C-alpha positions, 0 to 999 in steps of 0.5 A: 726876440719879443719887444715891448711886452705890455706888462714889462713896457707898462703901456697899452696900445691906443684904445679904439674907442676913447670916452666922448669928448676926451682925447689922448695927447700925443707928446714927445719931449724929445727922441730917445734911441735905445740900443741893446743886445740880447735877450736877458738885457733887453727886458732889463732895459725895457723896464728903464725905458718904462721909468723914463718915458713915465716922466718924459714922454718921448718918441722911441726908437728901440733897436734889439741886437740878437748876437746869437742869431743863426739867420740874417734878419732886420725887422722893424715895427712902428706902433703907438704906446700909451703912457699913464692912465686916465687923463694923464695918459699920453701917446707916444710913437715907437719904432721897434728894430730887431736885428742880427749882427751882420745887418746892424750897419743898416739901422742908423740908415732907418733911424735918422729919418724917424728922428724929431726935427728941432728937438733933442736926441738922446741915445740909451746904451744898455751896455758900455760904450765900446760893446756897440761902438759902431752904432755910437760912432754913426749916430754921434753927430746927431746925439746930444747926450749919450746914456749908458749902463754897463752891467758887470764890468770885467776889467775895471781898468780897461773899462775906465781907459776906454771911458777916458779915451772917448771923444766929446766925454761931456755927452756921456752919462754913466747911469751906474755913476747917477745911481750913486748920487744919494750916497754922494750927497749923504756923505757930503751932508754927514761929513760937511764940516772941516772936523767931520772931513778929518774924521772921514779922512783918517778912518782905518776901515770902510765897508760898502755893501751892495745888493746881490741875491743868492738867486742871481746868476754870477756874471750878471750881479753888478758891484759897479756902484759900490766900486764907483762910490769908494773910487769917488771917496779915495779921489776926494780925499786924495788916498792912493791905491795900492792893491785890489784883492778879489775873493769869491764874496768880497773885494778888499781895496787898500789905499794909503794916506800920510804913511798909513793905510786904509782898507775898503771891503765891497761886501754883497747882501740880500735886500727885499726892497733894492734892486740888484747892485744897488748900495744898501749900506756904508759903515765907517770906522776909526780910531777912538771907536768912531763908527758910522753906519749909513743904510737903506733900512725899510724903503729905498728912499730914507737913509738913515745915519748912525753915529757914535764914538768912544765918548758920545752917541748921536741920535739916529736921523733919516735923510730923504731921497727920491727913488732911484728904482721907481720914481722920477729921481733918475730920469731927472738926473740923467736928462736934466743935470749937468754931468758932474765934475767928480766923475772923470776924477773917480774914473782916473782913479780906477785907470791905476795899475791896481784895477788893470787886471781881469776879475774873477767873473 
């Protein structure tokens, strides 16, 4: 398992010769410990680390666990990486550790002496916390914030129960939840009056489309963001879950409210510019031909809003957000913002009986 390939990490070793009179500054705003299993997920997390370090230079302690290793090993390598180019270039220290599963218990003893004193320490997990629980438990005392990025969740209800059972839940930041922020803000801005909220609350069908390319491997596709967004809407509007029906190409979730039923459909779609799992559009339908379509149409920074009803058709308008794929919006959200008070109510809804079952894939 090869770590920190330059084309993925986005950095190069510090040059031997620098222009006369110039120096590359060394900067570390915090210590970032990264824990990830298996090669495919390691490559994905390296891209995320690249995004983070461009926004926040830090000391990086990267642990890659090879769960399929046939031999017992633990290897470490220290290096210096360059973040940025030209006059904005900054060097950061990196400790990369590769280990087999049976040697994982030794890793915390290598990490703790490397933590920078008097600076924050963050832990980034490439999986749900339960998948690397042993490492989390050993490092918990020195970690200020734990960021996790669960891929395809096999049992939503069980996952929600595990999150609700975590100690110090205020420490945890769910990346899939953070990535839904543009959509949560969009819905809050579009439905920002009592009359508009009443329209949303009385809708009978809501469809959320998320990016899933046909070439993607089935068990790596992620509809988690779409599941989170619909659960957030339902939890805010007081909808009660009735059933979850999973098909090969879509999911139908039914809710009840005031003796009527609301259907939410989660559908995969392709996109030229969105990452796998990113929500591409939200479509809302209600009585009197009420129709809203909110969508990324040309890029991942602008959500276009279309609204119409039986007797009116509004001019489309555009809402701007920083890119959560390439810009600094996501790192700022996970490291600088307080934990949203809406997250746990959303998770509680997903712990309900209709979600307590193993998924098709």
